C-alpha positions as CSV (number, residue, x, y, z in Angstrom):
1,M,-30.1,-0.1,18.5
2,H,-27.3,-2.4,17.4
3,T,-24.7,-2.9,20.1
4,E,-22.5,-5.6,18.7
5,E,-19.1,-4.3,17.7
6,H,-18.6,-4.3,14.0
7,T,-15.2,-5.8,12.9
8,M,-15.5,-6.1,9.2
9,K,-12.8,-4.7,7.2
10,V,-12.6,-3.9,3.5
11,V,-9.0,-4.5,2.4
12,A,-7.3,-3.4,-0.8
13,N,-5.1,-6.1,-2.4
14,I,-2.4,-5.0,-4.6
15,D,-0.7,-7.0,-7.3
16,F,3.1,-6.7,-7.8
17,D,5.6,-8.0,-10.4
18,G,8.3,-9.4,-7.9
19,D,8.7,-6.4,-5.6
20,C,6.0,-6.9,-3.1
21,R,8.3,-7.7,-0.2
22,E,10.2,-4.5,-0.9
23,A,7.2,-2.4,-1.5
24,F,5.4,-3.5,1.8
25,T,8.5,-3.2,3.8
26,T,8.6,0.4,2.5
27,Y,4.9,1.1,3.3
28,A,5.3,-0.3,6.8
29,R,8.2,2.2,7.5
30,I,6.4,5.1,5.8
31,L,3.0,4.6,7.3
32,G,4.0,3.2,10.6
33,G,2.4,-0.2,9.8
34,E,3.1,-3.6,11.0
35,I,3.7,-6.5,8.7
36,R,1.4,-9.4,9.9
37,G,2.1,-11.9,7.1
38,M,4.6,-12.2,4.3
39,L,4.7,-15.7,2.5
40,S,6.5,-16.8,-0.6
41,H,6.2,-19.9,-2.6
42,R,9.4,-21.1,-0.9
43,D,7.7,-20.8,2.6
44,M,4.8,-22.9,1.4
45,P,6.3,-26.1,-0.1
46,G,2.8,-27.3,-1.0
47,M,2.2,-24.3,-3.3
48,A,5.8,-24.3,-4.7
49,E,5.3,-27.3,-7.2
50,G,6.0,-26.3,-10.7
51,V,7.1,-22.7,-9.7
52,P,10.4,-22.0,-11.4
53,E,13.5,-21.5,-9.0
54,D,13.7,-17.8,-10.0
55,R,10.1,-17.1,-8.9
56,L,10.0,-19.2,-5.5
57,D,10.6,-15.9,-3.5
58,R,7.8,-14.2,-5.1
59,I,5.2,-13.3,-2.4
60,I,1.9,-15.2,-2.5
61,H,0.4,-13.3,0.5
62,A,1.4,-10.1,2.2
63,W,-0.6,-8.3,4.9
64,I,0.2,-5.0,6.6
65,D,-1.8,-3.4,9.5
66,I,-1.9,0.3,9.4
67,G,-3.8,1.5,12.5
68,D,-7.2,-0.2,12.2
69,Q,-6.8,-0.5,8.6
70,A,-5.0,-3.0,6.5
71,L,-3.5,-3.6,3.0
72,M,-2.8,-7.0,1.1
73,G,-0.5,-7.8,-1.7
74,Q,1.2,-10.4,-3.7
75,D,3.5,-10.9,-6.6
76,M,1.7,-12.1,-9.6
77,Q,3.3,-15.0,-11.8
78,D,1.9,-13.3,-14.8
79,F,1.7,-9.5,-14.0
80,S,-0.3,-7.6,-16.5
81,G,-0.1,-4.2,-14.9
82,R,-2.4,-2.0,-13.0
83,S,-5.2,0.5,-13.9
84,G,-8.2,2.2,-12.4
85,Y,-7.4,2.3,-8.7
86,S,-5.5,4.2,-6.0
87,V,-4.8,3.9,-2.4
88,T,-5.9,6.8,-0.3
89,V,-4.3,7.8,3.0
90,S,-6.2,10.3,5.1
91,A,-3.5,11.6,7.5
92,D,-4.1,13.1,10.9
93,S,-2.3,16.3,10.2
94,V,-0.9,18.2,7.2
95,A,2.7,17.7,8.4
96,D,2.2,13.9,8.5
97,A,0.4,14.1,5.1
98,R,3.4,15.9,3.5
99,R,5.9,13.4,5.1
100,I,3.9,10.5,3.7
101,F,3.5,12.1,0.3
102,E,7.3,13.1,0.0
103,A,8.3,9.5,1.2
104,L,6.1,7.8,-1.3
105,S,7.2,10.1,-4.1
106,E,10.8,9.2,-3.7
107,G,11.8,7.5,-7.1
108,G,8.3,7.8,-8.2
109,E,6.4,10.4,-10.2
110,V,4.3,13.2,-8.5
111,L,0.9,13.2,-10.4
112,M,-0.5,16.2,-8.3
113,A,1.7,18.4,-6.3
114,F,0.9,18.4,-2.5
115,E,-0.6,21.9,-1.7
116,P,-3.8,23.2,-0.1
117,Q,-7.2,22.6,-1.8
118,P,-10.5,23.9,-0.8
119,W,-11.3,20.7,1.0
120,S,-7.8,20.1,2.7
121,Q,-4.9,21.8,4.2
122,G,-2.8,19.5,2.1
123,F,-3.6,17.1,-0.7
124,G,-1.5,15.4,-3.4
125,M,-1.3,12.4,-5.8
126,T,1.8,10.4,-6.5
127,L,2.9,7.2,-8.5
128,D,5.3,5.4,-6.3
129,R,8.6,3.6,-7.4
130,F,6.6,0.4,-7.4
131,G,3.8,1.7,-9.8
132,V,1.2,2.2,-7.1
133,T,-0.9,5.3,-7.2
134,W,-1.4,7.1,-3.8
135,V,-3.8,9.9,-3.0
136,I,-2.6,11.6,0.3
137,D,-4.9,13.9,2.2
138,S,-5.0,15.8,5.3
139,P,-7.8,17.5,7.3
140,A,-9.6,20.5,6.1
141,A,-8.7,23.8,7.1
142,E,-10.1,25.1,10.4
């Protein structure tokens, strides 16, 4: 039996087009996370060479801890959009899942209304105001 504690994390990394700081600040508030890193080109002079003044505050690395999980993100200099992925939150309760879903939906677009499903007391999908697709789930009915 393997007794060594496993500490590996698989972390999603989301590209933004200049609004990474605002998005991660919003996610920390909604998800109860803690921002561990938020560095811009301006914060890293060695990486700022050749970066136009109007792009120096773009984030080159953001990290947020959410429980024992994490998300990373950055602003791309040449953002080409997103496709083919979503971020899933499996909440502890249907009430928390609904709160998270509603908060992430503000200013965005609901893709699938939050409601009970055969596998869940509450499930929904939303595109947030930053263009990130979120899947919000809650525990199965008891």
